[in-house]
N, C-alpha and C positions, 0 to 999 in steps of 0.2 A: 871537659864538658861539665854543660849546664845539666840544672835540675831535671828539665825537660827529658833531654837526652836521655840520663838514667833512667826516669823511669819506663823511657820508653822501648830500654833494654829488657827491667823489667821485666815491662808486658810482657815483652816477646818470648820469656823465657819461662813464663806463667803460659804464653796460650800455646808455645810448643811442647810445653810438657803434661797441659790440661789434655790435646788432643791425643796426646801417643797414648795419657788414662781412659781416654775415650775409646780407643780403638781396643785396649783390655779389657775393655767393661765387656764384652760381648754385647753388645746392644742395648749395656747401660741392664744387667742380668747378673753381673758380680758388683756387690755393693762395695767394696773400696777402691775401685777403680773409677767407679762411679760417681762415688764422694770425695775422689782426688781429679777428678776433671772438674766436674763443677764449683769446686772451692779454688782451684789454679783457672778456672777462667774468671769468677769473683776477681780473684788479685787482679791477671791481666786486665779486664776492663776498670776496672780503678785506675790499674796505672798506668793506663794510655790516657784514661781521660785528664790526671794528674800532667804528662806528658803533653799536652796540646791547647793547657795551660801556656806553655810558650814556645811549643814545635807549632808549623802549622798545621792545618788539621791535613789538606793532599798528603803534604810530606811523609807525617809521622802514619798518614793509615797507610801509604804507599811500603812504607820503611816495615814497617807494622807487618802486614800481609806478607813482603816479596820475601821480604827472612825469614815470616814463619815458611813458609811453603818452602825454601829450598830447608830449612832443616828436618820441615818434617818428610822431602825426597826425600833426605841421606839419610833420617834414621826408620821410614818403609825399607834402606835397599840394607841397610845393617842390623836388622831386627829381625825382618819379617819376609827377607829373600825376595824381595825386589827388584828386577834387572831392570837396565836404564836399554832404550831402543835408544839411538838417533835421533829422532824426533824430538825427543824427551828430555836430551840432554840438549836438545838448539834450543827447545823449550826451558826449562830452569837456565840455558846461557842471557836469556830473553830475558827473566823477568829480573836478574842481578843488572843487565843492562838498562831496566827501566829504573832501577831501584836508584843505580849510579847516578840514574841519568837527573834525575829525580833529588836524589840527596844535592848533588854537585849545585843545583841552581841558585 
């Protein structure tokens, strides 16, 4: 695995963590989750920028956003009791399929 893909993986992890912290910040009214969100986004964007040195822009952004969306939907389901209906399940499958198509190109 190249450094670009490693940076992209780290960017995805920090973006997902930051977005989860943003949800926990209650509209940025709680200090600790707000700080975690801001720091997490900073690290995520730094790593995304580094990844784009080797990974093409469209591929990097598609993988970053697609995997992030799917991960956050799963986190929403596990930690915030959000259920799935058939439309959401199909949508998530389509996002994953799109990421796979772009990744394999």
